[in-house]
Structure formats: structure tokens, C-alpha cells
C-alpha positions as CSV (number, residue, x, y, z in Angstrom):
1,M,0.2,0.5,0.2
2,A,1.7,3.1,-1.0
3,V,0.8,6.7,1.1
4,K,1.6,9.8,0.2
5,L,2.6,12.6,2.7
6,K,2.7,15.4,2.7
7,K,5.1,18.5,2.1
8,R,4.1,22.0,4.8
9,A,5.8,25.1,3.9
10,V,7.5,27.0,6.4
11,P,8.4,30.3,6.3
12,S,12.3,31.3,7.0
13,G,12.8,31.9,10.2
14,S,9.6,31.1,10.8
15,T,9.6,31.1,15.3
16,T,6.0,29.0,15.1
17,K,5.8,25.6,17.5
18,K,7.9,23.0,14.7
19,T,5.0,19.5,15.4
20,V,6.2,16.8,15.8
21,F,4.5,13.2,15.5
22,I,5.3,9.4,17.4
23,S,4.5,6.6,16.4
24,S,4.6,2.7,17.5
25,T,3.1,0.4,18.0
26,F,1.3,1.0,21.3
27,R,1.2,-1.5,24.1
28,D,4.2,-2.8,24.0
29,L,5.6,0.0,24.1
30,Q,4.1,2.6,26.2
31,Q,6.3,3.5,28.6
32,H,8.6,4.5,25.7
33,R,6.4,6.4,24.9
34,R,5.4,8.2,27.8
35,A,9.8,8.4,28.5
36,V,10.3,9.8,23.9
37,W,6.6,12.0,25.2
38,E,8.3,13.5,28.3
39,V,11.8,14.3,26.8
40,I,10.1,16.0,24.0
41,T,7.8,18.5,25.3
42,R,10.5,20.4,26.9
43,Y,11.0,21.9,24.9
44,H,9.5,23.4,22.3
45,V,8.0,22.1,19.8
46,D,3.6,20.7,19.3
47,V,3.4,16.1,20.4
48,R,0.7,14.4,18.5
49,G,0.3,10.7,19.0
50,M,-2.7,8.1,19.0
51,E,-3.6,9.3,22.3
52,Q,-5.1,12.3,21.8
53,F,-6.3,10.6,18.9
54,G,-10.3,10.1,20.2
55,A,-12.8,8.0,19.0
56,R,-13.2,9.2,15.6
57,S,-15.3,8.4,12.5
58,T,-12.0,7.8,10.2
59,A,-9.7,4.3,9.6
60,P,-7.2,4.6,12.3
61,L,-4.3,4.6,9.6
62,E,-5.7,7.5,7.7
63,T,-6.6,9.0,11.4
64,C,-2.3,8.7,11.4
65,I,-1.9,9.3,8.1
66,A,-3.7,13.3,8.4
67,E,-1.7,13.6,11.5
68,L,1.5,12.9,10.1
69,N,0.3,15.2,7.2
70,Q,-0.4,17.9,9.7
71,S,3.5,17.2,11.6
72,D,6.7,18.9,11.4
73,I,9.4,16.1,12.9
74,Y,8.2,11.8,12.9
75,V,9.4,10.7,15.5
76,G,9.3,6.4,14.8
77,I,10.3,3.7,18.0
78,V,11.7,0.7,16.7
79,A,11.1,-3.0,18.5
80,F,11.4,-6.2,17.7
81,R,7.1,-7.3,17.7
């Protein structure tokens, strides 16, 4: 399945907060996600991840891609699952 991501234009010298999207499998990496989330929130950024999604009418993959398209930085947490 091909996933199409969009590039976002960010003005040069912009002081707006960057958006960071955290991605991983959830159940087996909850502690790792929490640790990364806590570190990243110390910086001047907005953090997004499945913890904030709530109930939605779209499929999980569609929701993730939509959130990712609105983010500036992607953090993928990978393990052995």
C-alpha cells in the first residue's frame, strides 16, 4: 500500500512551534512512548500521537496519515515486535 505524504511549507526564520508526531506499536511500547513524549515536551514543540486521537469516524491508518501530514517532525519508535 503506497502512502502519500504532503510537504508543509514553513516560512524562513519562522518562530512558530514545530509539530512532532510520535509513532510506534502501542501496547508493547507504552513506557517508551511516554518517556519520549516527556522529553520532547520540554522543548518548544507541539507533540501529537495516538494518545490524543480519541474516537473518530476514520480508520486508524487514515487518522495517522492525516496527523502525520500536519506534522513537521516524525519520531518512529521501533522494537522487535
